[in-house]
C-alpha positions in Angstrom: 122.6 175.7 60.4 124.8 173.8 57.8 123.0 170.9 56.0 125.4 168.2 57.2 124.5 168.8 60.8 120.8 168.1 60.3 121.5 164.5 59.3 123.7 163.6 62.2 122.3 160.7 64.4 123.4 160.9 68.0 124.0 157.6 69.9 121.1 158.3 72.4 118.7 158.9 69.5 119.8 155.6 67.9 119.2 153.8 71.2 115.8 155.3 71.5 114.8 154.1 68.0 116.0 150.6 68.8 114.0 150.5 72.1 110.8 151.7 70.3 111.3 149.1 67.7 111.6 146.3 70.3 108.8 147.4 72.6 105.9 147.0 70.2 106.8 143.5 69.4 107.0 142.3 73.0 103.9 140.1 72.8 103.1 136.5 72.0 103.6 135.5 68.4 100.1 134.1 68.0 98.3 137.0 69.7 96.7 139.9 67.9 98.4 143.3 68.4 97.2 145.1 71.6 98.3 147.8 73.9 100.7 146.9 76.7 98.8 146.0 79.8 101.7 146.6 82.1 105.3 147.8 81.8 106.4 144.4 83.2 104.9 142.7 80.1 107.8 144.1 78.0 110.5 141.4 77.7 113.3 143.9 77.5 112.3 145.5 80.8 112.1 142.0 82.5 115.6 141.2 81.1 117.0 144.4 82.4 115.4 143.8 85.9 117.0 140.4 86.0 120.4 141.7 84.9 120.2 144.4 87.6 119.4 141.8 90.2 122.4 139.7 89.2 124.6 142.8 89.1 123.9 143.4 92.8 125.8 140.2 93.5 128.3 140.2 90.7 129.6 143.8 91.0 130.5 143.6 94.8 132.1 140.2 94.2 134.1 141.6 91.3 135.3 144.5 93.4 136.3 142.2 96.2 138.3 139.9 93.8 140.1 142.9 92.4 140.9 144.2 95.9 142.4 140.8 97.1 144.5 140.5 94.0 145.9 144.1 94.2 146.6 143.9 97.9 148.9 140.9 97.5 146.6 138.9 99.8 148.4 135.5 99.3 151.5 136.9 101.1 149.8 139.2 103.6 146.6 137.3 104.4 146.1 135.5 107.7 143.3 134.2 109.9 140.3 131.9 109.7 139.0 133.3 106.3 142.3 132.9 104.5 141.7 129.3 103.1 138.2 130.3 101.9 139.4 133.5 100.2 142.4 131.7 98.7 140.1 129.0 97.2 137.5 131.4 95.9 139.9 134.0 94.4 143.2 132.3 93.7 142.7 128.6 93.7 145.9 126.6 93.3 147.1 128.4 90.2 150.2 130.6 90.2 148.7 133.4 88.1 145.2 134.7 87.6 144.6 134.4 83.9 142.6 131.3 82.8 143.0 132.1 79.1 146.2 134.0 79.3 148.4 131.5 81.2 149.0 127.8 80.9 146.4 125.9 82.9 147.2 124.0 86.1 146.8 120.5 84.7 145.6 119.2 81.3 142.4 117.3 81.2 142.7 113.6 80.8 141.9 112.8 77.2 140.1 109.5 76.3 142.9 108.4 74.0 144.5 106.2 76.7 141.5 103.8 76.7 140.4 101.5 74.0 137.9 102.5 71.3 135.4 100.0 72.5 135.4 101.5 76.0 135.1 105.0 74.6 132.2 103.9 72.5 130.4 102.4 75.5 131.1 105.6 77.5 129.5 107.6 74.7 126.5 105.4 74.5 126.1 105.6 78.3 126.3 109.4 78.3 123.9 109.6 75.4 121.4 107.3 77.0 121.6 109.1 80.4 121.1 112.5 78.7 118.2 111.3 76.7 116.4 109.7 79.7 117.0 112.6 82.0 115.9 115.4 79.7 113.1 113.6 77.9 111.5 113.1 81.4 112.4 116.6 82.4 110.7 118.0 79.2 107.4 116.2 79.9 107.4 117.5 83.5 108.3 121.0 82.5 105.4 121.1 80.0 103.0 119.9 82.7 104.2 122.6 85.2 104.2 125.5 82.8 101.1 124.8 80.7 98.5 123.3 83.1 96.6 124.7 86.0 96.7 123.6 89.6 93.8 123.4 92.0 91.2 123.3 89.2 87.7 122.0 90.2 84.3 122.0 88.7 83.6 125.5 89.8 87.1 127.1 89.9 89.6 127.3 87.0 92.6 126.9 89.2 95.9 128.9 88.8 99.0 128.5 86.7 102.6 128.8 87.9 104.5 131.3 85.8 107.8 132.1 87.4 110.4 130.0 85.5 113.2 131.5 87.5 112.0 129.9 90.7 112.0 126.5 88.9 115.6 127.2 87.9 116.4 127.9 91.5 114.7 124.6 92.6 116.7 122.6 90.1 120.0 124.2 91.1 119.5 123.9 94.9 118.9 120.2 94.7 121.8 119.7 92.3 124.1 121.7 94.6 123.0 119.5 97.6 123.7 116.3 95.7 127.1 117.4 94.4 128.0 118.7 97.9 127.2 115.4 99.6 129.0 113.5 96.9 132.2 115.6 97.3 132.0 115.2 101.1 131.5 111.5 101.1 133.9 110.4 98.3 137.5 111.5 97.7 137.9 114.1 94.9 140.9 115.4 93.0 142.7 118.4 94.6 140.7 121.4 93.4 142.8 123.9 91.3 140.4 126.4 89.7 139.4 129.6 91.6 135.8 129.3 92.6 134.8 132.6 91.1 135.4 131.3 87.6 132.4 129.0 87.9 130.2 132.2 88.0 130.8 132.8 84.3 129.1 129.5 83.4 126.4 130.0 86.0 125.4 133.4 84.7 125.4 132.4 81.1 123.4 129.2 81.9 120.8 131.2 83.8 120.5 133.8 80.9 120.3 131.1 78.3 117.5 129.4 80.2 115.6 132.7 80.5 116.0 133.4 76.8 114.8 129.9 75.9 111.6 130.3 77.8 111.0 133.9 76.7 111.7 133.2 73.0 108.8 130.8 72.8 106.4 133.7 73.1 107.8 135.6 70.1 108.9 133.0 67.5 107.3 130.4 65.3 107.9 126.7 65.8 110.0 126.3 62.5 112.3 129.0 63.8 112.8 127.2 67.1 113.6 124.0 65.3 116.1 125.5 62.9 117.8 127.4 65.7 118.1 124.4 68.1 119.1 122.0 65.4 121.9 124.4 64.2 123.4 124.9 67.7 126.4 122.7 66.9 128.0 125.3 64.6 127.7 128.2 67.1 129.1 126.0 69.8 132.2 125.2 67.7 132.7 128.9 66.7 132.4 129.9 70.4 135.0 127.2 71.2 137.5 129.0 69.0 136.9 132.2 71.0 136.7 130.8 74.5 139.0 127.8 74.4 141.0 128.7 71.4 140.2 125.4 69.8 140.9 124.5 66.2 138.5 122.3 64.4 139.1 120.4 61.2 137.0 121.0 58.1 135.3 117.6 58.3 134.1 118.6 61.8 132.3 121.7 60.4 131.0 119.7 57.5 129.5 116.9 59.6 128.1 119.5 62.1 126.3 121.2 59.1 125.0 117.8 57.9 123.6 117.0 61.3 121.9 120.4 61.6 120.3 120.0 58.1 119.2 116.4 58.8 117.6 117.1 62.2 115.9 120.2 60.8 114.4 118.2 57.9 113.1 115.5 60.2 111.6 117.8 62.8 110.0 120.2 60.4 108.4 117.5 58.3 107.2 115.6 61.3 105.7 118.2 63.6 104.8 121.4 61.8 101.1 120.6 61.8 101.0 120.4 65.6 102.2 124.0 66.0 100.0 126.5 64.3 102.2 129.5 65.2 103.7 130.9 62.1 104.8 134.4 63.2 108.4 135.3 64.1 108.9 138.8 65.5 112.1 140.8 65.6 112.1 140.5 69.4 112.0 136.7 69.0 115.0 136.7 66.7 117.0 138.8 69.2 116.1 136.7 72.2 116.8 133.5 70.3 120.2 134.8 69.3 120.9 135.5 73.0 119.9 132.0 73.9 122.2 130.5 71.3 125.1 132.8 72.3 124.7 132.2 76.1 124.2 128.4 75.7 127.3 128.1 73.4 129.4 130.0 75.9 128.2 127.9 78.8 129.3 124.5 77.5 132.6 125.8 76.1 133.5 127.6 79.4 132.8 124.4 81.3 134.9 122.5 78.8 137.7 124.9 79.4 137.5 124.6 83.2 137.9 120.9 82.9 141.5 121.5 81.9 142.0 121.9 85.6 142.3 118.7 87.4 138.7 118.3 88.7 135.9 115.8 88.6 132.5 116.3 87.0 130.9 116.4 90.5 133.2 119.3 91.5 132.2 121.1 88.3 128.5 120.5 89.2 129.0 121.9 92.7 130.8 125.1 91.6 128.4 126.0 88.8 125.3 125.3 90.9 126.6 127.2 93.9 126.7 130.5 91.9 123.5 129.7 90.1 121.7 129.4 93.5 123.2 132.7 94.7 122.2 134.6 91.5 118.7 133.2 91.2 117.8 133.5 94.9 119.1 137.1 95.0 117.1 138.1 92.0 113.9 136.3 93.3 114.2 138.1 96.7 114.7 141.5 95.1 111.7 141.1 92.8 109.5 139.7 95.6 108.9 136.5 93.7 110.6 134.0 96.0 107.9 134.0 98.8 105.1 134.2 96.2 106.4 131.0 94.7 106.7 129.3 98.1 103.1 130.3 98.9 102.0 128.8 95.6 103.8 125.6 96.5 102.1 125.4 99.9 98.7 125.9 98.3 99.2 123.2 95.7 100.9 120.0 96.9 100.8 118.5 93.4 103.0 121.3 92.2 105.4 120.7 95.0 105.7 117.0 93.9 106.2 118.0 90.3 108.8 120.6 91.2 110.8 118.1 93.2 110.6 115.5 90.4 111.7 118.2 87.9 114.7 119.0 90.1 115.6 115.3 90.4 115.6 115.0 86.6 117.6 118.2 86.2 120.2 117.0 88.8 120.7 113.7 87.1 120.9 115.4 83.7 123.6 117.7 85.0 125.7 114.8 86.2 125.6 113.4 82.7 126.2 116.9 81.2 129.4 117.5 83.1 130.6 113.9 82.7 130.0 114.1 78.9 131.8 117.5 78.5 134.7 116.3 80.6 135.1 113.1 78.6 134.3 114.2 75.0 134.1 118.0 74.9 131.4 120.6 74.3 130.8 119.9 70.6 130.0 116.2 71.1 127.7 117.1 74.0 125.8 119.5 71.8 125.4 116.9 69.1 123.9 114.5 71.6 121.4 117.1 72.8 120.5 118.1 69.2 119.7 114.5 68.4 117.5 114.3 71.5 114.6 116.1 69.7 114.8 113.8 66.7 114.9 110.7 69.0 111.8 111.9 70.9 109.8 112.3 67.7 111.1 109.0 66.3 110.0 107.2 69.4 106.6 108.9 69.2 106.3 107.6 65.6 107.0 104.0 66.6 104.8 104.0 69.7 101.8 105.8 68.3 102.0 104.8 64.6 102.7 108.3 63.2 103.9 108.1 59.6 107.4 109.3 58.8 107.5 111.4 55.6 110.0 111.0 52.8 111.7 114.2 53.7 111.9 113.1 57.4 113.4 109.8 56.4 115.9 111.5 54.2 116.8 113.8 57.2 117.4 110.7 59.4 119.6 109.2 56.7 121.6 112.4 56.5 122.1 112.4 60.3 123.4 108.9 60.4 125.6 109.5 57.4 127.1 112.5 59.2 127.7 110.6 62.4 129.4 107.8 60.4 131.6 110.3 58.6 132.5 111.9 62.0 133.5 108.6 63.6 135.5 107.5 60.5 137.3 110.8 60.2 138.2 110.9 63.9 139.6 107.4 63.8 141.7 108.2 60.8 143.0 111.3 62.6 143.9 109.3 65.7 145.8 106.8 63.6 147.8 109.5 61.8 148.7 111.1 65.2 150.0 107.7 66.5 152.0 107.0 63.3 153.5 110.5 63.1 156.0 110.2 66.1 157.6 107.1 64.7 158.6 108.7 61.4 161.6 110.8 62.7 163.0 107.7 64.3 163.1 105.9 60.9 164.9 108.9 59.3 167.6 108.9 62.0 168.2 105.2 61.5 
Protein backbone atom coordinates (compact mmCIF):
# COMPACT_ATOMS: atom_id res chain seq x y z
CA UNK A 1 0.00 0.00 0.00
CA UNK A 2 1.43 3.46 -0.86
CA UNK A 3 2.73 5.38 2.18
CA UNK A 4 0.45 8.38 1.73
CA UNK A 5 -2.66 6.23 2.20
CA UNK A 6 -1.56 5.10 5.64
CA UNK A 7 -1.73 8.64 7.03
CA UNK A 8 -5.22 9.45 5.81
CA UNK A 9 -7.74 10.28 8.57
CA UNK A 10 -11.32 9.50 7.69
CA UNK A 11 -14.13 11.71 9.07
CA UNK A 12 -15.66 8.90 11.11
CA UNK A 13 -12.27 8.18 12.73
CA UNK A 14 -11.88 11.84 13.62
CA UNK A 15 -15.38 11.90 15.16
CA UNK A 16 -14.55 8.80 17.22
CA UNK A 17 -11.40 10.45 18.55
CA UNK A 18 -13.36 13.56 19.57
CA UNK A 19 -16.01 11.48 21.36
CA UNK A 20 -13.38 9.49 23.25
CA UNK A 21 -11.74 12.76 24.24
CA UNK A 22 -14.99 14.20 25.57
CA UNK A 23 -16.31 11.16 27.40
CA UNK A 24 -13.52 10.71 30.00
CA UNK A 25 -13.90 14.33 31.11
CA UNK A 26 -17.64 14.06 31.73
CA UNK A 27 -17.39 14.33 35.48
CA UNK A 28 -17.45 17.01 38.16
CA UNK A 29 -14.43 19.29 38.19
CA UNK A 30 -13.74 18.71 41.86
CA UNK A 31 -14.20 14.93 41.80
CA UNK A 32 -11.38 12.46 41.47
CA UNK A 33 -11.25 10.41 38.24
CA UNK A 34 -13.51 7.38 38.37
CA UNK A 35 -15.19 5.00 35.97
CA UNK A 36 -18.55 5.99 34.54
CA UNK A 37 -21.32 4.63 36.72
CA UNK A 38 -23.94 4.94 34.01
CA UNK A 39 -24.07 5.91 30.36
CA UNK A 40 -26.52 8.65 31.36
CA UNK A 41 -23.72 10.30 33.37
CA UNK A 42 -22.02 11.37 30.14
CA UNK A 43 -22.98 14.98 29.40
CA UNK A 44 -22.74 14.51 25.64
CA UNK A 45 -25.23 11.62 25.77
CA UNK A 46 -27.69 13.70 27.82
CA UNK A 47 -27.30 16.59 25.39
CA UNK A 48 -28.00 14.34 22.40
CA UNK A 49 -31.05 12.83 24.15
CA UNK A 50 -32.44 16.33 24.77
CA UNK A 51 -31.79 17.34 21.16
CA UNK A 52 -33.55 14.21 19.90
CA UNK A 53 -36.52 15.00 22.14
CA UNK A 54 -36.77 18.53 20.74
CA UNK A 55 -36.32 17.19 17.20
CA UNK A 56 -39.48 15.08 17.50
CA UNK A 57 -41.40 18.37 17.72
CA UNK A 58 -39.23 20.62 15.53
CA UNK A 59 -38.89 18.35 12.48
CA UNK A 60 -42.65 17.68 11.99
CA UNK A 61 -43.30 21.40 12.50
CA UNK A 62 -40.65 22.32 9.93
CA UNK A 63 -42.10 19.90 7.38
CA UNK A 64 -45.60 21.31 7.91
CA UNK A 65 -44.36 24.88 7.43
CA UNK A 66 -42.57 23.92 4.21
CA UNK A 67 -45.71 22.17 2.97
CA UNK A 68 -48.00 25.15 3.63
CA UNK A 69 -45.59 27.54 1.93
CA UNK A 70 -45.12 25.34 -1.14
CA UNK A 71 -48.82 24.60 -1.53
CA UNK A 72 -49.74 28.29 -1.82
CA UNK A 73 -51.97 27.94 1.25
CA UNK A 74 -52.76 31.66 1.57
CA UNK A 75 -54.73 31.57 -1.71
CA UNK A 76 -56.17 28.05 -1.51
CA UNK A 77 -56.70 27.56 2.24
CA UNK A 78 -60.18 27.66 3.76
CA UNK A 79 -61.99 26.48 6.85
CA UNK A 80 -61.78 26.81 10.61
CA UNK A 81 -58.01 26.24 10.80
CA UNK A 82 -57.11 28.89 8.21
CA UNK A 83 -56.65 31.84 10.67
CA UNK A 84 -54.53 29.71 13.02
CA UNK A 85 -52.29 28.35 10.26
CA UNK A 86 -51.97 31.81 8.70
CA UNK A 87 -50.88 33.31 12.03
CA UNK A 88 -48.43 30.49 12.81
CA UNK A 89 -46.84 30.14 9.36
CA UNK A 90 -47.29 33.44 7.51
CA UNK A 91 -48.25 36.14 10.00
CA UNK A 92 -49.00 39.50 8.42
CA UNK A 93 -45.84 39.68 6.33
CA UNK A 94 -45.91 39.53 2.55
CA UNK A 95 -42.87 37.27 2.20
CA UNK A 96 -41.35 34.64 4.44
CA UNK A 97 -37.81 35.84 5.03
CA UNK A 98 -37.19 37.59 8.30
CA UNK A 99 -33.58 38.44 7.49
CA UNK A 100 -33.88 38.55 3.68
CA UNK A 101 -36.80 40.97 3.31
CA UNK A 102 -37.71 44.33 4.86
CA UNK A 103 -39.56 43.85 8.10
CA UNK A 104 -43.21 44.68 8.55
CA UNK A 105 -42.75 47.69 10.79
CA UNK A 106 -39.71 49.23 12.43
CA UNK A 107 -39.43 49.10 16.16
CA UNK A 108 -40.13 52.34 17.96
CA UNK A 109 -36.77 53.78 18.95
CA UNK A 110 -36.47 55.76 22.19
CA UNK A 111 -35.21 58.92 20.43
CA UNK A 112 -38.67 60.49 20.44
CA UNK A 113 -38.69 60.91 24.20
CA UNK A 114 -36.49 63.07 26.36
CA UNK A 115 -33.16 61.92 27.75
CA UNK A 116 -34.50 62.16 31.30
CA UNK A 117 -37.40 59.82 30.57
CA UNK A 118 -35.07 57.35 28.88
CA UNK A 119 -32.72 57.46 31.85
CA UNK A 120 -35.63 56.77 34.21
CA UNK A 121 -36.76 53.89 31.97
CA UNK A 122 -33.26 52.44 32.04
CA UNK A 123 -33.08 52.69 35.83
CA UNK A 124 -36.52 51.07 36.10
CA UNK A 125 -35.47 48.19 33.83
CA UNK A 126 -32.18 47.70 35.68
CA UNK A 127 -33.87 47.72 39.10
CA UNK A 128 -36.55 45.28 37.97
CA UNK A 129 -34.01 42.89 36.48
CA UNK A 130 -31.79 43.03 39.57
CA UNK A 131 -34.66 42.42 42.01
CA UNK A 132 -36.19 39.60 39.97
CA UNK A 133 -33.03 37.66 39.26
CA UNK A 134 -31.29 38.19 42.58
CA UNK A 135 -34.33 36.63 44.27
CA UNK A 136 -34.49 33.95 41.58
CA UNK A 137 -30.82 33.07 42.14
CA UNK A 138 -31.31 32.60 45.89
CA UNK A 139 -34.33 30.34 45.35
CA UNK A 140 -32.58 28.38 42.62
CA UNK A 141 -29.62 27.64 44.89
CA UNK A 142 -32.02 26.45 47.61
CA UNK A 143 -33.88 24.12 45.24
CA UNK A 144 -30.85 22.60 43.52
CA UNK A 145 -28.40 22.26 46.45
CA UNK A 146 -30.52 21.36 49.52
CA UNK A 147 -32.42 18.23 50.42
CA UNK A 148 -36.17 18.00 51.01
CA UNK A 149 -37.86 15.86 53.63
CA UNK A 150 -34.75 15.50 55.79
CA UNK A 151 -35.34 14.44 59.40
CA UNK A 152 -33.16 13.25 62.23
CA UNK A 153 -33.13 9.70 60.89
CA UNK A 154 -33.50 10.26 57.14
CA UNK A 155 -31.23 12.33 54.91
CA UNK A 156 -34.00 13.42 52.57
CA UNK A 157 -33.75 13.64 48.78
CA UNK A 158 -32.64 16.27 46.32
CA UNK A 159 -34.37 17.48 43.18
CA UNK A 160 -32.06 17.14 40.19
CA UNK A 161 -34.12 17.67 37.01
CA UNK A 162 -33.44 21.28 36.02
CA UNK A 163 -35.48 20.87 32.80
CA UNK A 164 -38.67 20.46 34.87
CA UNK A 165 -37.89 23.75 36.63
CA UNK A 166 -37.48 25.38 33.22
CA UNK A 167 -40.92 24.02 32.27
CA UNK A 168 -42.47 25.33 35.51
CA UNK A 169 -41.02 28.79 34.89
CA UNK A 170 -42.21 28.87 31.30
CA UNK A 171 -45.76 27.61 31.93
CA UNK A 172 -46.44 30.32 34.52
CA UNK A 173 -44.93 33.00 32.28
CA UNK A 174 -47.08 31.73 29.38
CA UNK A 175 -50.21 31.94 31.56
CA UNK A 176 -49.43 35.49 32.73
CA UNK A 177 -48.67 36.70 29.20
CA UNK A 178 -51.77 35.00 27.78
CA UNK A 179 -54.08 36.59 30.36
CA UNK A 180 -52.48 39.99 29.79
CA UNK A 181 -52.93 39.76 26.02
CA UNK A 182 -56.56 38.68 26.50
CA UNK A 183 -57.46 41.44 28.97
CA UNK A 184 -55.59 44.39 27.47
CA UNK A 185 -55.45 45.61 23.89
CA UNK A 186 -52.24 44.72 22.07
CA UNK A 187 -50.76 45.85 18.73
CA UNK A 188 -51.74 43.86 15.65
CA UNK A 189 -49.42 40.88 15.56
CA UNK A 190 -47.27 40.70 12.40
CA UNK A 191 -44.58 38.07 13.00
CA UNK A 192 -45.24 34.40 12.12
CA UNK A 193 -45.54 32.45 15.35
CA UNK A 194 -43.00 29.80 14.35
CA UNK A 195 -40.19 32.37 14.44
CA UNK A 196 -40.47 32.50 18.23
CA UNK A 197 -39.32 28.87 18.31
CA UNK A 198 -35.76 29.88 17.41
CA UNK A 199 -35.43 31.99 20.56
CA UNK A 200 -37.21 29.30 22.62
CA UNK A 201 -34.85 26.53 21.52
CA UNK A 202 -31.69 28.59 22.02
CA UNK A 203 -32.93 29.77 25.43
CA UNK A 204 -33.59 26.20 26.60
CA UNK A 205 -30.20 25.01 25.34
CA UNK A 206 -28.37 27.94 26.97
CA UNK A 207 -30.08 27.20 30.30
CA UNK A 208 -29.08 23.53 30.06
CA UNK A 209 -25.48 24.41 29.19
CA UNK A 210 -25.31 26.89 32.07
CA UNK A 211 -26.37 24.25 34.62
CA UNK A 212 -24.20 21.53 33.11
CA UNK A 213 -21.06 23.65 32.77
CA UNK A 214 -20.91 24.20 36.53
CA UNK A 215 -19.91 20.53 36.92
CA UNK A 216 -16.84 20.82 34.71
CA UNK A 217 -15.32 24.29 35.08
CA UNK A 218 -13.69 26.27 37.84
CA UNK A 219 -15.25 29.36 39.37
CA UNK A 220 -12.75 31.82 37.80
CA UNK A 221 -13.61 30.42 34.37
CA UNK A 222 -17.33 30.95 35.06
CA UNK A 223 -16.71 34.54 36.09
CA UNK A 224 -14.58 35.40 33.08
CA UNK A 225 -17.08 33.85 30.68
CA UNK A 226 -20.15 35.54 32.16
CA UNK A 227 -18.44 38.90 32.55
CA UNK A 228 -17.26 38.81 28.92
CA UNK A 229 -20.68 37.99 27.49
CA UNK A 230 -21.23 41.53 26.19
CA UNK A 231 -18.72 41.12 23.37
CA UNK A 232 -20.14 37.80 22.02
CA UNK A 233 -23.63 39.35 22.13
CA UNK A 234 -22.43 42.26 19.98
CA UNK A 235 -20.69 39.92 17.54
CA UNK A 236 -23.83 37.75 17.30
CA UNK A 237 -25.81 40.93 16.64
CA UNK A 238 -23.74 41.53 13.50
CA UNK A 239 -24.64 38.03 12.28
CA UNK A 240 -28.31 37.79 13.29
CA UNK A 241 -29.51 41.39 13.05
CA UNK A 242 -26.80 42.74 10.73
CA UNK A 243 -26.10 45.50 13.23
CA UNK A 244 -23.10 47.77 13.04
CA UNK A 245 -21.44 48.88 16.25
CA UNK A 246 -19.09 51.81 16.72
CA UNK A 247 -15.55 51.31 17.97
CA UNK A 248 -16.38 53.03 21.26
CA UNK A 249 -19.12 50.43 21.90
CA UNK A 250 -16.62 47.57 21.59
CA UNK A 251 -14.12 49.47 23.72
CA UNK A 252 -16.56 50.19 26.55
CA UNK A 253 -17.87 46.61 26.43
CA UNK A 254 -14.31 45.35 26.87
CA UNK A 255 -13.73 47.75 29.78
CA UNK A 256 -16.94 46.56 31.48
CA UNK A 257 -15.88 42.92 31.07
CA UNK A 258 -12.42 43.60 32.50
CA UNK A 259 -13.77 45.64 35.43
CA UNK A 260 -16.44 43.10 36.43
CA UNK A 261 -13.93 40.24 36.14
CA UNK A 262 -11.43 42.04 38.39
CA UNK A 263 -14.07 42.74 41.02
CA UNK A 264 -15.61 39.27 41.04
CA UNK A 265 -12.32 37.35 41.04
CA UNK A 266 -10.81 39.45 43.81
CA UNK A 267 -13.92 39.24 45.99
CA UNK A 268 -15.07 35.63 45.79
CA UNK A 269 -12.29 33.24 44.78
CA UNK A 270 -11.72 31.99 48.32
CA UNK A 271 -15.34 30.81 48.58
CA UNK A 272 -15.05 28.49 45.62
CA UNK A 273 -12.26 25.94 45.99
CA UNK A 274 -12.78 24.35 42.58
CA UNK A 275 -9.75 25.15 40.43
CA UNK A 276 -10.10 22.56 37.64
CA UNK A 277 -11.46 23.35 34.20
CA UNK A 278 -11.88 20.40 31.86
CA UNK A 279 -12.13 20.37 28.09
CA UNK A 280 -15.80 19.37 28.38
CA UNK A 281 -16.43 22.42 30.57
CA UNK A 282 -14.93 24.74 27.98
CA UNK A 283 -17.07 23.19 25.21
CA UNK A 284 -20.29 23.44 27.24
CA UNK A 285 -19.47 26.99 28.34
CA UNK A 286 -18.88 27.97 24.73
CA UNK A 287 -22.30 26.53 23.87
CA UNK A 288 -23.91 28.52 26.68
CA UNK A 289 -22.40 31.80 25.47
CA UNK A 290 -23.32 31.11 21.83
CA UNK A 291 -26.93 30.10 22.56
CA UNK A 292 -27.47 32.94 25.04
CA UNK A 293 -26.06 35.54 22.63
CA UNK A 294 -28.32 34.26 19.85
CA UNK A 295 -31.43 34.36 22.08
CA UNK A 296 -31.27 38.05 23.00
CA UNK A 297 -30.31 39.13 19.47
CA UNK A 298 -33.10 37.10 17.85
CA UNK A 299 -35.61 38.61 20.27
CA UNK A 300 -34.22 42.06 19.51
CA UNK A 301 -34.66 41.33 15.81
CA UNK A 302 -38.26 40.17 16.29
CA UNK A 303 -39.09 43.45 18.02
CA UNK A 304 -38.73 45.11 14.63
CA UNK A 305 -42.19 43.80 14.03
CA UNK A 306 -44.89 45.87 15.66
CA UNK A 307 -45.41 43.91 18.88
CA UNK A 308 -45.47 44.47 22.62
CA UNK A 309 -43.09 42.90 25.13
CA UNK A 310 -46.00 40.78 26.48
CA UNK A 311 -46.68 39.37 23.00
CA UNK A 312 -43.00 38.47 22.73
CA UNK A 313 -43.18 36.82 26.15
CA UNK A 314 -46.22 34.76 25.10
CA UNK A 315 -44.70 33.57 21.83
CA UNK A 316 -41.32 32.54 23.26
CA UNK A 317 -42.81 30.76 26.28
CA UNK A 318 -45.39 28.94 24.15
CA UNK A 319 -42.68 27.08 22.24
CA UNK A 320 -40.52 26.68 25.34
CA UNK A 321 -43.40 24.83 27.04
CA UNK A 322 -43.97 22.60 24.01
CA UNK A 323 -40.30 21.67 23.72
CA UNK A 324 -39.66 21.05 27.42
CA UNK A 325 -42.84 19.09 28.14
CA UNK A 326 -42.27 16.95 25.05
CA UNK A 327 -38.71 16.13 26.12
CA UNK A 328 -39.76 15.46 29.72
CA UNK A 329 -42.54 13.08 28.67
CA UNK A 330 -40.27 11.17 26.30
CA UNK A 331 -37.60 10.75 28.98
CA UNK A 332 -40.15 9.78 31.65
CA UNK A 333 -39.05 12.64 33.91
CA UNK A 334 -42.28 14.63 33.91
CA UNK A 335 -44.31 12.37 36.19
CA UNK A 336 -41.28 11.65 38.38
CA UNK A 337 -40.93 15.37 39.03
CA UNK A 338 -44.65 15.71 39.75
CA UNK A 339 -44.38 12.82 42.21
CA UNK A 340 -41.47 14.59 43.92
CA UNK A 341 -43.61 17.72 44.17
CA UNK A 342 -46.48 15.81 45.79
CA UNK A 343 -44.11 14.21 48.31
CA UNK A 344 -42.56 17.52 49.34
CA UNK A 345 -44.92 20.48 49.67
CA UNK A 346 -42.00 22.77 50.53
CA UNK A 347 -40.50 22.07 47.12
CA UNK A 348 -43.83 22.91 45.49
CA UNK A 349 -43.85 26.32 47.22
CA UNK A 350 -40.24 27.00 46.20
CA UNK A 351 -40.94 25.97 42.60
CA UNK A 352 -43.93 28.32 42.40
CA UNK A 353 -41.94 31.22 43.89
CA UNK A 354 -39.12 30.48 41.46
CA UNK A 355 -41.59 30.60 38.58
CA UNK A 356 -43.06 33.92 39.80
CA UNK A 357 -39.59 35.50 39.91
CA UNK A 358 -38.80 34.09 36.47
CA UNK A 359 -42.05 35.45 35.01
CA UNK A 360 -41.41 38.93 36.45
CA UNK A 361 -37.85 38.78 35.20
CA UNK A 362 -39.02 37.88 31.70
CA UNK A 363 -41.33 40.88 31.62
CA UNK A 364 -38.36 43.12 32.36
CA UNK A 365 -36.16 41.23 29.89
CA UNK A 366 -38.48 41.69 26.92
CA UNK A 367 -39.29 45.29 27.84
CA UNK A 368 -35.58 46.13 28.17
CA UNK A 369 -34.65 44.48 24.87
CA UNK A 370 -37.58 46.17 23.13
CA UNK A 371 -36.56 49.61 24.43
CA UNK A 372 -32.76 49.50 24.46
CA UNK A 373 -31.59 46.43 22.53
CA UNK A 374 -29.73 43.23 23.34
CA UNK A 375 -26.34 44.80 24.14
CA UNK A 376 -27.68 47.13 26.86
CA UNK A 377 -29.67 44.26 28.38
CA UNK A 378 -26.53 42.10 28.54
CA UNK A 379 -24.59 44.89 30.23
CA UNK A 380 -27.28 45.17 32.92
CA UNK A 381 -27.22 41.42 33.53
CA UNK A 382 -23.40 41.43 33.64
CA UNK A 383 -23.44 44.13 36.30
CA UNK A 384 -25.94 42.07 38.32
CA UNK A 385 -23.21 39.81 39.67
CA UNK A 386 -21.04 42.73 40.76
CA UNK A 387 -24.00 44.48 42.41
CA UNK A 388 -24.88 41.32 44.36
CA UNK A 389 -21.35 41.04 45.76
CA UNK A 390 -21.18 44.78 46.44
CA UNK A 391 -24.39 44.57 48.48
CA UNK A 392 -22.96 41.61 50.37
CA UNK A 393 -19.85 43.65 51.19
CA UNK A 394 -21.93 46.51 52.60
CA UNK A 395 -24.41 44.35 54.50
CA UNK A 396 -21.97 41.90 56.06
CA UNK A 397 -18.84 44.02 56.27
CA UNK A 398 -16.73 42.04 53.79
CA UNK A 399 -13.66 44.05 52.75
CA UNK A 400 -13.24 45.19 49.13
CA UNK A 401 -9.69 44.65 47.88
CA UNK A 402 -7.70 47.25 45.96
CA UNK A 403 -8.06 45.20 42.77
CA UNK A 404 -11.82 44.94 43.32
CA UNK A 405 -12.13 48.68 43.88
CA UNK A 406 -10.14 49.34 40.72
CA UNK A 407 -12.47 47.00 38.85
CA UNK A 408 -15.53 48.93 40.07
CA UNK A 409 -13.89 52.20 39.01
CA UNK A 410 -13.23 50.79 35.53
CA UNK A 411 -16.86 49.72 35.21
CA UNK A 412 -18.21 53.15 36.14
CA UNK A 413 -15.69 54.80 33.80
CA UNK A 414 -16.84 52.56 30.94
CA UNK A 415 -20.51 53.33 31.64
CA UNK A 416 -19.79 57.07 31.72
CA UNK A 417 -17.89 56.86 28.42
CA UNK A 418 -20.74 54.87 26.88
CA UNK A 419 -23.39 57.43 27.90
CA UNK A 420 -21.20 60.34 26.78
CA UNK A 421 -20.38 58.81 23.39
CA UNK A 422 -24.01 57.89 22.77
CA UNK A 423 -25.19 61.44 23.54
CA UNK A 424 -22.55 62.87 21.18
CA UNK A 425 -23.66 60.46 18.45
CA UNK A 426 -27.33 61.46 18.84
CA UNK A 427 -26.43 65.15 18.66
CA UNK A 428 -24.43 64.64 15.46
CA UNK A 429 -27.35 62.75 13.88
CA UNK A 430 -29.74 65.60 14.72
CA UNK A 431 -27.39 68.25 13.31
CA UNK A 432 -26.55 66.33 10.12
CA UNK A 433 -29.93 66.77 8.30
CA UNK A 434 -29.79 70.56 8.63
CA UNK A 435 -26.44 70.90 6.82
CA UNK A 436 -27.73 70.34 3.22
CA UNK A 437 -30.42 72.98 3.84
CA UNK A 438 -27.72 75.58 4.63
CA UNK A 439 -25.78 74.68 1.47
CA UNK A 440 -28.86 75.16 -0.72
CA UNK A 441 -29.49 78.60 0.78
